[in-house]
C-alpha positions as CSV (number, residue, x, y, z in Angstrom):
1,X,-44.2,118.3,-21.0
2,X,-44.9,117.4,-24.9
3,X,-43.0,114.6,-26.7
4,X,-41.4,116.6,-29.0
5,X,-40.1,118.9,-25.9
6,X,-38.0,116.2,-24.8
7,X,-35.3,115.4,-27.5
8,X,-32.7,117.6,-25.5
9,X,-33.6,115.2,-22.5
10,X,-32.7,111.9,-24.6
11,X,-29.9,113.5,-26.5
12,X,-27.9,114.2,-22.8
13,X,-29.4,110.7,-21.4
14,X,-27.0,109.3,-24.1
15,X,-23.9,111.4,-23.6
16,X,-24.3,110.9,-19.7
17,X,-24.1,107.1,-21.1
18,X,-21.3,108.1,-23.1
19,X,-19.3,109.8,-20.6
20,X,-19.7,107.9,-17.1
21,X,-20.5,111.1,-15.2
22,X,-22.0,114.2,-15.2
23,X,-19.0,116.2,-14.9
24,X,-17.8,115.0,-18.1
25,X,-21.2,115.2,-20.0
26,X,-21.5,118.7,-18.7
27,X,-18.3,119.6,-20.3
28,X,-18.8,117.9,-23.3
29,X,-22.5,119.8,-23.9
30,X,-20.9,122.9,-22.8
31,X,-23.3,123.2,-19.9
32,X,-23.5,123.7,-16.2
33,X,-23.2,120.1,-13.7
34,X,-26.6,121.5,-12.1
35,X,-28.3,121.6,-15.7
36,X,-27.3,118.4,-16.6
37,X,-28.5,117.1,-13.4
38,X,-32.2,118.6,-13.5
39,X,-32.5,117.5,-17.6
40,X,-32.1,113.7,-16.4
41,X,-34.0,114.4,-13.6
42,X,-37.1,115.6,-15.4
43,X,-36.6,112.8,-18.2
44,X,-37.2,110.3,-15.2
45,X,-39.7,111.8,-14.1
46,X,-41.8,112.2,-17.2
47,X,-40.2,108.1,-17.8
48,X,-42.1,107.4,-14.5
49,X,-38.5,105.2,-13.9
50,X,-35.0,105.6,-12.6
51,X,-33.0,105.8,-15.4
52,X,-29.9,106.6,-13.3
53,X,-27.9,104.9,-10.6
54,X,-25.9,108.0,-8.9
55,X,-23.1,107.2,-6.2
56,X,-20.5,109.7,-4.4
57,X,-18.0,108.5,-7.3
58,X,-19.7,107.4,-10.7
59,X,-23.1,107.0,-12.7
60,X,-24.5,103.7,-13.6
61,X,-27.9,103.5,-15.9
62,X,-30.4,101.2,-14.9
63,X,-31.6,98.4,-17.0
64,X,-34.2,100.6,-18.1
65,X,-31.8,103.2,-18.4
66,X,-29.4,100.9,-20.4
67,X,-32.7,100.1,-22.6
68,X,-33.3,103.7,-23.8
69,X,-29.7,104.5,-24.8
70,X,-29.2,101.7,-26.8
71,X,-32.5,101.5,-28.9
72,X,-31.6,105.8,-29.2
73,X,-28.1,105.1,-30.4
74,X,-29.0,104.5,-34.0
75,X,-31.8,107.2,-34.3
76,X,-29.2,109.9,-33.2
77,X,-26.9,108.7,-35.7
78,X,-28.9,108.9,-38.2
79,X,-29.9,112.2,-37.4
80,X,-26.1,113.4,-36.9
81,X,-25.3,112.3,-40.2
82,X,-28.0,113.4,-42.2
83,X,-27.4,116.9,-40.9
84,X,-23.7,116.7,-41.7
85,X,-24.8,115.7,-45.0
86,X,-26.9,118.4,-45.5
87,X,-24.6,121.2,-43.9
88,X,-21.1,120.0,-45.5
89,X,-23.2,119.6,-48.9
90,X,-22.6,123.0,-50.1
91,X,-20.3,126.0,-49.4
92,X,-16.9,126.0,-48.1
93,X,-15.3,123.5,-46.1
94,X,-16.3,124.7,-42.2
95,X,-16.9,122.9,-39.0
96,X,-14.3,122.1,-36.1
97,X,-12.0,119.4,-36.0
98,X,-11.0,117.5,-32.6
99,X,-7.5,115.4,-33.3
100,X,-5.6,114.2,-30.7
101,X,-1.4,113.4,-31.6
102,X,1.7,112.6,-29.5
103,X,3.5,115.3,-27.7
104,X,6.8,115.2,-29.8
105,X,4.8,114.7,-32.9
106,X,2.6,117.6,-32.4
107,X,5.3,120.3,-31.6
108,X,7.6,119.4,-33.7
109,X,5.9,118.6,-37.1
110,X,2.2,119.1,-36.9
111,X,2.1,122.5,-35.5
112,X,4.8,124.1,-37.6
113,X,2.4,123.1,-40.8
114,X,-1.4,124.1,-39.2
115,X,-0.9,128.0,-40.2
116,X,-0.9,126.6,-43.7
117,X,-4.2,124.6,-43.4
118,X,-6.0,127.0,-41.4
119,X,-5.1,130.0,-44.3
120,X,-6.3,127.4,-47.1
121,X,-9.5,126.8,-45.0
122,X,-10.4,129.6,-43.0
123,X,-13.8,128.2,-41.6
124,X,-12.3,125.4,-40.5
125,X,-11.6,125.0,-36.6
126,X,-9.1,122.9,-35.2
127,X,-8.9,122.1,-31.8
128,X,-5.8,120.0,-30.9
129,X,-4.8,117.9,-27.5
130,X,-1.7,117.0,-27.2
131,X,-1.1,114.0,-25.3
132,X,1.1,110.6,-24.9
133,X,-1.6,109.3,-23.7
134,X,-4.1,106.6,-25.6
135,X,-7.4,108.4,-25.6
136,X,-11.0,106.8,-26.3
137,X,-12.0,108.9,-29.5
138,X,-15.8,107.9,-28.9
139,X,-16.1,108.6,-25.3
140,X,-13.9,112.1,-25.5
141,X,-15.0,113.3,-28.4
142,X,-12.3,113.3,-30.9
143,X,-13.1,113.1,-34.8
144,X,-9.2,112.2,-35.6
145,X,-6.3,110.8,-33.6
146,X,-2.4,110.8,-34.7
147,X,-1.0,107.5,-33.5
148,X,2.6,105.9,-33.4
149,X,1.7,102.8,-33.0
150,X,1.9,98.9,-34.9
151,X,-1.6,98.0,-33.4
152,X,-4.6,99.9,-34.1
153,X,-8.4,99.0,-33.1
154,X,-10.4,97.0,-35.3
155,X,-13.2,99.2,-34.9
156,X,-11.6,102.3,-36.2
157,X,-10.5,103.7,-40.1
158,X,-7.0,103.8,-39.8
159,X,-4.7,105.5,-42.6
160,X,-1.3,105.4,-43.1
161,X,0.1,108.8,-42.5
162,X,4.0,108.4,-43.1
163,X,6.8,105.8,-41.8
164,X,8.9,106.1,-39.2
165,X,12.4,105.0,-37.9
166,X,13.9,104.5,-34.9
167,X,17.5,106.2,-33.7
168,X,20.4,106.0,-31.8
169,X,21.7,109.4,-31.1
170,X,24.2,111.4,-28.8
171,X,25.5,114.9,-28.4
172,X,28.9,115.2,-30.3
173,X,30.5,116.6,-27.1
174,X,29.2,113.2,-25.6
175,X,31.1,111.0,-27.9
176,X,34.1,113.2,-28.1
177,X,34.5,112.5,-24.0
178,X,33.2,108.6,-24.3
179,X,34.1,107.5,-27.5
180,X,31.8,105.9,-30.3
181,X,30.1,102.2,-30.0
182,X,31.2,100.4,-32.5
183,X,28.4,97.3,-31.9
184,X,25.2,96.9,-29.7
185,X,27.4,95.5,-26.8
186,X,29.6,98.3,-26.5
187,X,26.8,100.3,-24.9
188,X,27.1,98.5,-21.9
189,X,30.0,100.8,-21.3
190,X,27.7,103.8,-22.2
191,X,25.0,105.9,-19.7
192,X,21.9,105.0,-22.2
193,X,19.1,107.1,-22.1
194,X,16.1,105.5,-22.6
195,X,12.1,104.7,-22.1
196,X,10.8,102.9,-19.2
197,X,8.5,100.1,-20.3
198,X,7.5,98.1,-17.3
199,X,9.8,97.0,-14.2
200,X,11.9,94.5,-16.1
201,X,15.9,96.0,-16.6
202,X,15.8,97.6,-19.9
203,X,17.2,96.1,-22.9
204,X,17.7,97.5,-26.4
205,X,17.1,95.2,-29.3
206,X,19.4,95.6,-32.9
207,X,19.2,94.3,-36.1
208,X,22.3,94.3,-38.8
209,X,21.9,96.4,-41.6
210,X,24.7,94.7,-43.3
211,X,24.0,90.9,-42.2
212,X,20.4,89.9,-43.0
213,X,19.1,88.0,-40.1
214,X,21.9,89.2,-37.4
215,X,20.3,90.2,-34.3
216,X,22.0,91.8,-30.9
217,X,20.4,92.7,-27.6
218,X,22.3,94.5,-24.9
219,X,21.0,95.1,-20.9
220,X,21.5,99.0,-20.8
221,X,21.8,101.3,-17.8
222,X,21.7,105.0,-17.5
223,X,21.0,107.7,-14.9
224,X,17.5,109.1,-16.6
225,X,14.5,107.6,-18.4
226,X,11.3,109.3,-19.1
227,X,8.2,108.5,-21.1
228,X,8.4,111.4,-23.1
229,X,10.9,111.8,-26.3
230,X,11.3,115.4,-25.9
231,X,12.6,115.0,-22.5
232,X,14.9,112.1,-23.6
233,X,16.4,113.9,-26.9
234,X,17.0,117.1,-24.9
235,X,18.7,115.3,-22.3
236,X,21.0,113.6,-25.3
237,X,21.3,117.3,-26.4
238,X,23.0,118.2,-22.6
239,X,25.7,115.6,-23.3
240,X,24.5,113.0,-20.3
241,X,24.2,110.1,-22.8
242,X,23.0,107.8,-26.0
243,X,19.4,108.2,-26.4
244,X,17.0,106.2,-28.4
245,X,14.7,108.3,-30.0
246,X,11.7,108.3,-32.8
247,X,13.2,109.7,-35.8
248,X,10.0,112.9,-35.7
249,X,11.8,114.0,-32.2
250,X,15.3,113.7,-33.1
251,X,15.2,115.1,-36.8
252,X,15.6,119.4,-36.0
253,X,18.5,118.2,-33.6
254,X,19.9,115.9,-36.0
255,X,19.6,118.8,-38.8
256,X,21.1,121.5,-36.3
257,X,24.4,119.4,-34.9
258,X,23.5,119.2,-31.7
259,X,22.6,115.1,-32.1
260,X,24.6,112.3,-34.4
261,X,23.4,109.5,-35.4
262,X,25.5,106.3,-33.8
263,X,26.0,102.9,-34.7
264,X,24.5,103.7,-38.0
265,X,25.0,100.2,-39.4
266,X,22.6,98.4,-36.9
267,X,19.0,99.3,-37.0
268,X,17.2,99.5,-33.5
269,X,13.8,97.0,-33.6
270,X,11.2,96.7,-30.9
271,X,11.0,100.1,-29.6
272,X,8.8,102.6,-31.2
273,X,6.4,101.6,-34.2
274,X,7.8,102.1,-37.8
275,X,4.6,103.7,-39.1
276,X,2.2,106.9,-37.9
277,X,-1.5,106.2,-38.8
278,X,-4.5,108.8,-39.0
279,X,-7.5,107.1,-36.9
280,X,-10.9,108.0,-36.6
281,X,-14.2,106.5,-35.4
282,X,-16.1,104.0,-38.2
283,X,-18.9,106.4,-39.2
284,X,-21.0,106.1,-42.8
285,X,-20.8,109.6,-43.1
286,X,-17.7,111.8,-42.3
287,X,-17.7,115.3,-41.9
288,X,-16.5,117.3,-44.8
289,X,-14.1,119.2,-42.9
290,X,-12.5,116.0,-41.3
291,X,-11.8,114.2,-44.5
292,X,-10.5,117.5,-46.1
293,X,-7.9,117.4,-43.0
294,X,-7.0,114.3,-43.5
295,X,-6.7,114.2,-47.3
296,X,-4.9,117.4,-46.6
297,X,-2.4,116.2,-43.3
298,X,-1.6,113.0,-45.8
299,X,-0.6,115.3,-48.7
300,X,2.1,117.2,-47.0
301,X,3.9,113.9,-45.6
302,X,3.7,111.8,-48.9
303,X,5.5,115.3,-50.3
304,X,8.2,115.5,-47.3
């Protein structure tokens, strides 16, 4: 086989190294697992040395495989950047943008406005992954992530999207039955719906909106806990108790009156992040569709 006939083989090996399994690599390349395996075997036969160690559960590169992948990484990156630069230089904005975002934010804030973007840029395709799991952008093939976090990877580019607040909310019918708490310590007498964080007893911390530096921490208890803010919100709407939520998850329910704010003179702290970010892997050449969507999305939230 001539050297110029093995470019696919070499590229597939780099994808296999990135994904760590034949199954995930085949999915990324949109080929069959059998085709993926055959390509690597052909490359090993041409190289005359094993490049991959196969087990029933995982795939590891041999020393020769690791050396080859490391030396291929920069040239393939330059080829990709050159292609995107040529493709994006002229004509309308086009291409696929893969985005991952938290469930509540995606469903309530992002999806309702996506149609406007796609009508404005009809040759762009958006692929949205909705998950509260922090995914690896590089290994899972995402161009962008919306992150609700105060801790961001230094190896990525992070652009602020909007500030967020943490709110304490309850349904009017719950408050009519059980009364309005006046201070954080009153929450000990209420059923609190919370986001579990480890095995420790849940505690909520508040700072006073009127007295700088005054804080209160209260140990709370409740009949329902879950790691999804929309589920906590829905339980609160049913009148099950008082919930702590990020504002983007409670916004619609507050607007239609199914929830109301509680303890407005106290600001919850140390619960949810204070900022939403748009995060992307660092790259010297970013596809035009990715930068266009990033700028458009930031503009939407600046107007909000």
